C-alpha positions as CSV (number, residue, x, y, z in Angstrom):
1,M,-7.2,-60.7,-82.7
2,K,-7.0,-63.1,-85.7
3,K,-7.3,-61.8,-89.2
4,S,-10.1,-62.9,-91.4
5,P,-8.9,-65.6,-93.9
6,H,-10.4,-63.6,-96.8
7,H,-7.9,-60.8,-96.1
8,A,-4.9,-63.0,-95.2
9,A,-1.9,-63.0,-97.5
10,P,-1.5,-66.1,-99.6
11,S,0.5,-68.9,-98.2
12,Q,3.7,-70.2,-99.7
13,R,1.8,-73.2,-100.9
14,Q,-0.9,-71.1,-102.6
15,L,1.7,-69.0,-104.3
16,R,3.6,-72.1,-105.5
17,V,0.5,-73.9,-106.8
18,A,-0.8,-70.7,-108.5
19,E,2.6,-70.2,-110.2
20,E,2.6,-73.8,-111.4
21,I,-0.9,-73.4,-112.8
22,R,0.2,-70.2,-114.5
23,H,3.1,-72.0,-116.1
24,V,0.9,-74.9,-117.3
25,L,-1.7,-72.6,-118.8
26,A,1.1,-70.5,-120.5
27,G,2.5,-73.6,-122.1
28,I,-0.9,-74.7,-123.4
29,F,-1.7,-71.2,-124.8
30,G,1.8,-71.1,-126.3
31,R,1.2,-74.4,-128.2
32,H,-2.2,-73.2,-129.5
33,D,-3.5,-76.7,-128.8
34,F,-7.2,-75.9,-129.2
35,R,-10.0,-77.2,-131.4
36,D,-12.0,-74.0,-130.8
37,P,-11.3,-71.6,-133.7
38,D,-11.6,-68.6,-131.4
39,L,-8.6,-69.9,-129.4
40,A,-6.6,-71.6,-132.1
41,D,-4.6,-68.5,-133.2
42,A,-5.1,-66.4,-130.1
43,Q,-2.0,-65.0,-128.5
44,I,-2.9,-65.2,-124.8
45,T,-0.6,-64.3,-121.9
46,V,-1.3,-65.5,-118.4
47,T,-0.1,-62.6,-116.2
48,E,-1.1,-64.0,-112.8
49,V,-3.0,-66.8,-111.2
50,R,-4.6,-66.5,-107.7
51,I,-5.8,-69.5,-105.9
52,G,-8.0,-69.8,-102.8
53,P,-6.6,-71.2,-99.5
54,D,-8.4,-74.5,-100.0
55,L,-6.8,-74.8,-103.6
56,K,-10.3,-75.4,-105.0
57,R,-10.8,-72.3,-107.1
58,A,-8.2,-70.5,-109.2
59,T,-8.5,-67.3,-111.2
60,A,-6.2,-66.8,-114.1
61,F,-5.7,-63.2,-115.3
62,I,-5.1,-63.0,-119.0
63,T,-4.1,-60.4,-121.6
64,R,-3.3,-60.2,-125.2
65,L,-0.1,-58.1,-125.6
66,G,-0.6,-55.2,-128.0
67,R,-4.3,-55.8,-128.2
68,S,-7.3,-54.7,-126.0
69,D,-9.8,-57.3,-127.1
70,V,-9.1,-59.9,-124.4
71,D,-12.7,-59.7,-123.2
72,A,-13.8,-61.2,-126.5
73,L,-12.0,-64.5,-125.7
74,L,-13.7,-65.1,-122.4
75,P,-16.7,-67.1,-123.8
76,A,-14.2,-69.4,-125.7
77,L,-12.1,-69.8,-122.6
78,R,-15.2,-70.8,-120.6
79,R,-16.0,-73.4,-123.3
80,A,-12.4,-74.7,-123.0
81,T,-12.3,-74.7,-119.2
82,P,-13.0,-78.5,-118.8
83,Y,-10.1,-79.2,-121.1
84,L,-7.8,-76.7,-119.4
85,R,-8.7,-78.0,-115.9
86,G,-7.9,-81.6,-117.1
87,Q,-4.5,-80.4,-118.4
88,V,-3.8,-78.7,-115.1
89,A,-4.8,-81.7,-113.1
90,H,-2.6,-84.0,-115.1
91,A,0.4,-81.7,-114.9
92,L,0.2,-80.9,-111.2
93,R,-1.1,-84.1,-109.8
94,L,-3.2,-82.4,-107.1
95,R,-5.7,-84.3,-105.1
96,A,-8.5,-82.3,-106.9
97,A,-8.0,-80.0,-109.9
98,P,-9.1,-76.4,-109.0
99,D,-12.1,-74.9,-110.8
100,L,-10.6,-72.3,-113.2
101,T,-12.0,-69.0,-114.1
102,F,-10.6,-66.4,-116.4
103,E,-10.5,-62.6,-115.9
104,P,-9.1,-60.0,-118.2
105,D,-6.0,-58.2,-116.9
106,H,-6.2,-54.6,-117.9
107,A,-3.3,-53.5,-115.8
108,L,-0.9,-53.2,-118.8
109,D,-3.5,-51.2,-120.8
110,Y,-3.9,-48.9,-117.9
111,A,-0.1,-48.5,-117.4
112,M,0.3,-47.7,-121.1
113,K,-2.5,-45.1,-120.9
114,I,-0.9,-43.4,-117.9
115,D,2.5,-43.4,-119.7
116,E,0.9,-41.8,-122.7
117,L,-0.7,-39.1,-120.5
118,M,2.6,-38.5,-118.7
119,H,4.3,-37.8,-122.0
120,R,1.8,-35.2,-123.3
121,P,3.5,-31.9,-123.8
122,E,1.3,-30.0,-121.3
123,V,1.9,-32.6,-118.6
124,A,5.6,-32.9,-119.3
125,R,5.8,-29.0,-119.1
126,D,4.1,-29.1,-115.7
127,L,6.3,-31.8,-114.4
128,D,9.5,-29.9,-115.5
129,H,8.5,-26.8,-113.4
130,D,8.8,-28.6,-110.0
């Protein structure tokens, strides 16, 4: 029985292209090369990029280290998407540049919250009694 393509693990090519896109976006965000004032000073970290099997759609997961207001940047990123897509197309020389979407990555915030909970005295006490 063949697995559905929607549940299949990403291919090596998908992983490689996604990582190249992440690298290109990280470089752009690191240079702060934006006309949009909402993005000009923003410290954006691209934690992961996932791309579809046809390489036509890519989702970049972003965060702002030490800050929880990454959602506020999504409208500015949507405005900058044509520019970012052009930069990715130029850097990667793919047949067609993938459509880019941006999603907040709240995994680090969640991990920090769990860590904080684990270090509460009442939780630490319960863990010590095992």
